[in-house]
ZAKE-738350 format. One record per residue (C-alpha): y, x, z; residue number from 1. Coordinates in steps of 0.02 Angstrom, whole numbers, plus 50000, padded with zeros to 5 digits. Layout:
BEGIN
{pt {Y X Z} NUM},
...
END
This chain:
BEGIN
{pt {51020 49173 50404} 1},
{pt {50867 49281 50383} 2},
{pt {50754 49245 50235} 3},
{pt {50574 49283 50275} 4},
{pt {50477 49282 50437} 5},
{pt {50370 49437 50406} 6},
{pt {50391 49603 50495} 7},
{pt {50565 49641 50421} 8},
{pt {50629 49462 50454} 9},
{pt {50561 49442 50629} 10},
{pt {50618 49619 50681} 11},
{pt {50787 49580 50606} 12},
{pt {50806 49420 50706} 13},
{pt {50756 49512 50868} 14},
{pt {50880 49652 50834} 15},
{pt {51022 49530 50791} 16},
{pt {50991 49439 50954} 17},
{pt {51004 49602 51049} 18},
{pt {51167 49639 50961} 19},
{pt {51232 49469 51016} 20},
{pt {51219 49384 50845} 21},
{pt {51130 49218 50829} 22},
{pt {51001 49209 50688} 23},
{pt {50896 49073 50605} 24},
{pt {50740 49127 50504} 25},
{pt {50687 49032 50351} 26},
{pt {50507 49062 50296} 27},
{pt {50435 49006 50131} 28},
{pt {50255 48975 50192} 29},
{pt {50215 48814 50282} 30},
{pt {50123 48903 50420} 31},
{pt {50116 49068 50508} 32},
{pt {50014 49220 50452} 33},
{pt {49898 49217 50604} 34},
{pt {49745 49234 50492} 35},
{pt {49801 49392 50398} 36},
{pt {49647 49500 50403} 37},
{pt {49719 49673 50362} 38},
{pt {49774 49806 50485} 39},
{pt {49911 49942 50477} 40},
{pt {49957 50097 50573} 41},
{pt {50126 50095 50658} 42},
{pt {50182 50275 50646} 43},
{pt {50284 50349 50789} 44},
{pt {50449 50318 50699} 45},
{pt {50405 50133 50692} 46},
{pt {50366 50135 50877} 47},
{pt {50530 50228 50911} 48},
{pt {50626 50089 50818} 49},
{pt {50529 49955 50912} 50},
{pt {50570 50042 51074} 51},
{pt {50755 50024 51034} 52},
{pt {50722 49838 51035} 53},
{pt {50622 49844 51197} 54},
{pt {50464 49793 51100} 55},
{pt {50301 49854 51174} 56},
{pt {50140 49844 51073} 57},
{pt {50032 49950 51190} 58},
{pt {49918 49801 51215} 59},
{pt {49882 49786 51028} 60},
{pt {49759 49893 50933} 61},
{pt {49729 50075 50983} 62},
{pt {49810 50244 50980} 63},
{pt {49790 50342 50817} 64},
{pt {49846 50523 50862} 65},
{pt {49771 50620 50718} 66},
{pt {49711 50608 50537} 67},
{pt {49573 50708 50455} 68},
{pt {49560 50733 50268} 69},
{pt {49389 50758 50184} 70},
{pt {49322 50770 50006} 71},
{pt {49178 50675 49932} 72},
{pt {49070 50829 49948} 73},
{pt {49081 50809 50136} 74},
{pt {49198 50958 50157} 75},
{pt {49334 50939 50284} 76},
{pt {49498 50987 50201} 77},
{pt {49602 50986 50358} 78},
{pt {49669 50889 50508} 79},
{pt {49848 50846 50556} 80},
{pt {49934 50750 50696} 81},
{pt {49980 50573 50640} 82},
{pt {50161 50614 50676} 83},
{pt {50241 50687 50832} 84},
{pt {50210 50627 51010} 85},
{pt {50351 50527 51086} 86},
{pt {50408 50541 51262} 87},
{pt {50286 50462 51382} 88},
{pt {50143 50520 51272} 89},
{pt {50165 50382 51141} 90},
{pt {50075 50416 50978} 91},
{pt {50045 50316 50817} 92},
{pt {49954 50153 50842} 93},
{pt {49838 50053 50728} 94},
{pt {49852 49864 50745} 95},
{pt {49797 49708 50655} 96},
{pt {49940 49640 50552} 97},
{pt {49910 49463 50619} 98},
{pt {49927 49527 50797} 99},
{pt {50090 49612 50754} 100},
{pt {50155 49456 50671} 101},
{pt {50115 49353 50825} 102},
{pt {50196 49478 50941} 103},
{pt {50356 49486 50840} 104},
{pt {50366 49299 50817} 105},
{pt {50336 49265 51003} 106},
{pt {50474 49387 51050} 107},
{pt {50593 49311 50925} 108},
{pt {50557 49131 50984} 109},
{pt {50570 49181 51167} 110},
{pt {50743 49253 51125} 111},
{pt {50798 49084 51061} 112},
{pt {50777 49120 50874} 113},
{pt {50735 48965 50773} 114},
{pt {50603 48990 50635} 115},
{pt {50594 48858 50500} 116},
{pt {50439 48856 50389} 117},
{pt {50417 48782 50214} 118},
{pt {50590 48849 50167} 119},
{pt {50573 48942 50000} 120},
{pt {50740 49012 49945} 121},
{pt {50786 48961 49769} 122},
{pt {50972 49013 49763} 123},
{pt {51117 49067 49872} 124},
{pt {51304 49082 49848} 125},
{pt {51451 49143 49949} 126},
{pt {51574 49007 50005} 127},
{pt {51721 49115 50056} 128},
{pt {51686 49128 50240} 129},
{pt {51499 49110 50230} 130},
{pt {51341 49089 50126} 131},
{pt {51257 48929 50065} 132},
{pt {51067 48938 50042} 133},
{pt {50968 48816 49939} 134},
{pt {50781 48788 49968} 135},
{pt {50642 48726 49857} 136},
{pt {50618 48568 49967} 137},
{pt {50797 48513 49922} 138},
{pt {50876 48559 50086} 139},
{pt {51022 48682 50113} 140},
{pt {51081 48790 50254} 141},
{pt {51240 48887 50289} 142},
{pt {51281 49043 50390} 143},
{pt {51404 49182 50408} 144},
{pt {51290 49303 50310} 145},
{pt {51118 49304 50230} 146},
{pt {50988 49442 50257} 147},
{pt {50850 49443 50125} 148},
{pt {50690 49501 50209} 149},
{pt {50583 49411 50082} 150},
{pt {50475 49555 50028} 151},
{pt {50419 49631 49864} 152},
{pt {50453 49475 49759} 153},
{pt {50619 49445 49839} 154},
{pt {50721 49300 49776} 155},
{pt {50870 49368 49872} 156},
{pt {50863 49530 49774} 157},
{pt {50867 49429 49614} 158},
{pt {51024 49340 49674} 159},
{pt {51111 49497 49728} 160},
{pt {51059 49607 49583} 161},
{pt {50988 49507 49435} 162},
{pt {50958 49666 49339} 163},
{pt {50861 49753 49477} 164},
{pt {50686 49818 49431} 165},
{pt {50534 49724 49484} 166},
{pt {50388 49788 49584} 167},
{pt {50296 49941 49507} 168},
{pt {50103 49932 49504} 169},
{pt {50029 50093 49570} 170},
{pt {49866 50087 49479} 171},
{pt {49769 50058 49642} 172},
{pt {49681 49906 49717} 173},
{pt {49662 49876 49906} 174},
{pt {49519 49799 50000} 175},
{pt {49428 49834 50163} 176},
{pt {49356 49755 50321} 177},
{pt {49286 49779 50492} 178},
{pt {49110 49853 50510} 179},
{pt {49007 49821 50664} 180},
{pt {48846 49897 50730} 181},
{pt {48875 50067 50653} 182},
{pt {48948 50236 50704} 183},
{pt {49072 50317 50589} 184},
{pt {49029 50485 50662} 185},
{pt {49209 50516 50713} 186},
{pt {49308 50510 50875} 187},
{pt {49380 50336 50911} 188},
{pt {49560 50318 50855} 189},
{pt {49559 50463 50731} 190},
{pt {49603 50412 50556} 191},
{pt {49490 50480 50421} 192},
{pt {49548 50498 50244} 193},
{pt {49406 50520 50122} 194},
{pt {49454 50572 49946} 195},
{pt {49291 50528 49864} 196},
{pt {49233 50572 49691} 197},
{pt {49276 50402 49621} 198},
{pt {49371 50310 49759} 199},
{pt {49478 50336 49914} 200},
{pt {49434 50266 50087} 201},
{pt {49523 50274 50253} 202},
{pt {49422 50224 50408} 203},
{pt {49445 50233 50597} 204},
{pt {49339 50182 50746} 205},
{pt {49405 50058 50871} 206},
{pt {49361 50102 51052} 207},
{pt {49261 49941 51055} 208},
{pt {49141 50010 50920} 209},
{pt {49210 49921 50767} 210},
{pt {49253 50029 50615} 211},
{pt {49413 49974 50528} 212},
{pt {49427 50030 50347} 213},
{pt {49517 50008 50181} 214},
{pt {49471 50073 50007} 215},
{pt {49578 50100 49853} 216},
{pt {49483 50082 49690} 217},
{pt {49584 50141 49541} 218},
{pt {49620 50013 49408} 219},
{pt {49728 50062 49259} 220},
{pt {49768 49881 49209} 221},
{pt {49857 49772 49336} 222},
{pt {49745 49622 49378} 223},
{pt {49821 49451 49395} 224},
{pt {49809 49365 49564} 225},
{pt {49682 49242 49489} 226},
{pt {49575 49387 49429} 227},
{pt {49577 49467 49603} 228},
{pt {49540 49301 49688} 229},
{pt {49391 49276 49575} 230},
{pt {49306 49433 49643} 231},
{pt {49186 49376 49782} 232},
{pt {49160 49483 49936} 233},
{pt {48983 49525 49882} 234},
{pt {49048 49584 49713} 235},
{pt {49172 49696 49805} 236},
{pt {49024 49763 49910} 237},
{pt {48926 49803 49751} 238},
{pt {49075 49886 49667} 239},
{pt {49123 49992 49815} 240},
{pt {48946 50044 49852} 241},
{pt {48932 50110 49672} 242},
{pt {49095 50205 49687} 243},
{pt {49048 50292 49849} 244},
{pt {48861 50316 49817} 245},
{pt {48879 50497 49763} 246},
{pt {48993 50544 49915} 247},
{pt {48934 50619 50076} 248},
{pt {48991 50534 50231} 249},
{pt {48981 50356 50304} 250},
{pt {49071 50256 50169} 251},
{pt {48917 50170 50098} 252},
{pt {48848 50129 50272} 253},
{pt {49016 50063 50329} 254},
{pt {49026 49947 50180} 255},
{pt {48850 49884 50211} 256},
{pt {48889 49850 50393} 257},
{pt {49042 49741 50351} 258},
{pt {49008 49554 50362} 259},
{pt {49163 49502 50263} 260},
{pt {49261 49612 50143} 261},
{pt {49441 49570 50119} 262},
{pt {49500 49477 49963} 263},
{pt {49573 49618 49858} 264},
{pt {49756 49646 49818} 265},
{pt {49859 49759 49706} 266},
{pt {49969 49893 49774} 267},
{pt {50149 49916 49721} 268},
{pt {50310 50009 49759} 269},
{pt {50484 49972 49713} 270},
{pt {50595 50094 49612} 271},
{pt {50776 50118 49659} 272},
{pt {50875 49957 49677} 273},
{pt {51052 50002 49634} 274},
{pt {51130 49861 49734} 275},
{pt {51076 49812 49904} 276},
{pt {51218 49692 49951} 277},
{pt {51348 49581 49873} 278},
{pt {51482 49486 49968} 279},
{pt {51393 49421 50126} 280},
{pt {51216 49445 50065} 281},
{pt {51103 49596 50090} 282},
{pt {50919 49644 50066} 283},
{pt {50809 49746 50187} 284},
{pt {50629 49804 50198} 285},
{pt {50516 49784 50048} 286},
{pt {50651 49678 49962} 287},
{pt {50753 49835 49943} 288},
{pt {50629 49981 49943} 289},
{pt {50446 49947 49950} 290},
{pt {50336 50100 49974} 291},
{pt {50154 50117 49922} 292},
{pt {50037 50101 50074} 293},
{pt {49970 50279 50046} 294},
{pt {50086 50351 50184} 295},
{pt {50083 50202 50304} 296},
{pt {50272 50180 50312} 297},
{pt {50307 50006 50242} 298},
{pt {50316 49923 50415} 299},
{pt {50408 50071 50488} 300},
{pt {50545 50070 50357} 301},
{pt {50568 49880 50377} 302},
{pt {50586 49892 50569} 303},
{pt {50703 50040 50556} 304},
{pt {50808 49939 50432} 305},
{pt {50818 49793 50552} 306},
{pt {50876 49897 50700} 307},
{pt {51006 49995 50598} 308},
{pt {51075 49840 50514} 309},
{pt {51098 49752 50679} 310},
{pt {51185 49902 50751} 311},
{pt {51304 49908 50599} 312},
{pt {51345 49723 50615} 313},
{pt {51373 49746 50803} 314},
{pt {51493 49893 50783} 315},
{pt {51578 49881 50613} 316},
{pt {51748 49792 50597} 317},
{pt {51689 49678 50457} 318},
{pt {51527 49619 50368} 319},
{pt {51577 49718 50216} 320},
{pt {51601 49877 50318} 321},
{pt {51437 49848 50409} 322},
{pt {51339 49830 50244} 323},
{pt {51423 49985 50170} 324},
{pt {51385 50086 50326} 325},
{pt {51206 50024 50335} 326},
{pt {51173 50076 50156} 327},
{pt {51247 50251 50183} 328},
{pt {51135 50273 50334} 329},
{pt {50974 50207 50252} 330},
{pt {50968 50234 50064} 331},
{pt {50929 50422 50053} 332},
{pt {50793 50411 50186} 333},
{pt {50700 50261 50117} 334},
{pt {50705 50317 49938} 335},
{pt {50637 50488 49990} 336},
{pt {50494 50396 50080} 337},
{pt {50459 50288 49925} 338},
{pt {50447 50447 49819} 339},
{pt {50328 50529 49949} 340},
{pt {50220 50374 49945} 341},
{pt {50213 50382 49756} 342},
{pt {50157 50565 49759} 343},
{pt {50026 50534 49891} 344},
{pt {49958 50382 49804} 345},
{pt {49941 50482 49645} 346},
{pt {49809 50596 49730} 347},
{pt {49701 50441 49756} 348},
{pt {49701 50384 49573} 349},
{pt {49638 50545 49501} 350},
{pt {49474 50539 49403} 351},
{pt {49316 50646 49428} 352},
{pt {49383 50788 49316} 353},
{pt {49548 50806 49409} 354},
{pt {49477 50791 49583} 355},
{pt {49411 50970 49590} 356},
{pt {49584 51051 49576} 357},
{pt {49651 50914 49689} 358},
{pt {49530 50954 49828} 359},
{pt {49569 51140 49810} 360},
{pt {49756 51115 49816} 361},
{pt {49741 50998 49966} 362},
{pt {49631 51121 50059} 363},
{pt {49749 51266 50028} 364},
{pt {49899 51160 50080} 365},
{pt {49815 51106 50242} 366},
{pt {49768 51284 50285} 367},
{pt {49948 51342 50251} 368},
{pt {50020 51202 50362} 369},
{pt {49895 51245 50501} 370},
{pt {49948 51429 50494} 371},
{pt {50134 51385 50494} 372},
{pt {50108 51256 50632} 373},
{pt {50205 51121 50541} 374},
{pt {50187 50974 50425} 375},
{pt {50317 50953 50288} 376},
{pt {50314 50766 50310} 377},
{pt {50370 50776 50492} 378},
{pt {50544 50728 50438} 379},
{pt {50472 50553 50418} 380},
{pt {50403 50539 50594} 381},
{pt {50542 50627 50690} 382},
{pt {50673 50499 50644} 383},
{pt {50758 50428 50802} 384},
{pt {50868 50278 50822} 385},
{pt {50976 50270 50980} 386},
{pt {51022 50086 51009} 387},
{pt {51166 50127 51126} 388},
{pt {51247 50257 51009} 389},
{pt {51397 50174 50919} 390},
{pt {51390 50168 50731} 391},
{pt {51531 50253 50645} 392},
{pt {51612 50157 50503} 393},
{pt {51587 50245 50337} 394},
{pt {51692 50131 50228} 395},
END
């Protein structure tokens, strides 16, 4: 049983099917997420993991080979590849989240995976040779094991580790949109990171002329969902225009050219969860190790998790051994990524006084990396998963 039909859950079901394990996905929402308006960049390590599952998203979105970093003064601080280039010339790719959901769900369903909607997990318990799951609609389901891919607010995590920490607010909000009828002034596909005087923006131009963008206004106090929902798109436009008005670059024009600005949301990460599995239940993806979106690795870590867990279940002599081996293979990497995301997100939340030394430090660091010909974050992107390589039991 897989709890959650998001990226982690759908990828997990696909990977389990490839490993010869039948899965049923239980999703809390009554309908699919086809209307999700946001986008994400699938870094090359995510594409590598998807390639292990024979998943091809080359018909979605567009290539994103490089990222440039600029300050609010208009000064270009540096430019880096958005990860390494995979065999066949594959580079990181920016896609709409809804398109990715559809592709993963379609592949899962075509593989024979059943997805049941309106199934919000309320409790689960082991039954000796299996797991019994109880849902809010009063129904129950049983299976040999339960994989919690139910995200940041995971109920599965609460069942496995009642004392686990909750999500940690990063001090940043998220909003964005799609601008039309305007030029960003940058090459299509290149991601541009603007560390403005009062706010951060990332934007990239689609080959069709649209400009896709997100902004991260700092907010020291965590707003409630109701407070965020009460902010109308035009109010966001006014706020963001004010935050970027003093910056050089296209930010204000991009905001003005956006018909509908996304409803805002808070950003979070998840500190270390000491216990990922108990008996025949385990958590993966954001349920176990959510990373702030500042380094674009949330989807990648979830997809990597799904592939590695399926391999472990395929090759290990028992469920217990599979879970133990999975954790030994994943914990150090994902917690390191979460910490990297926290550091990077911290650069965005700095106020006007701290931004000057920030820009200087970033500029010097970029120059040093350019001279050395390397990026210290390459360890994230160069991760490779070989589906055919047997997993060695670490129990």
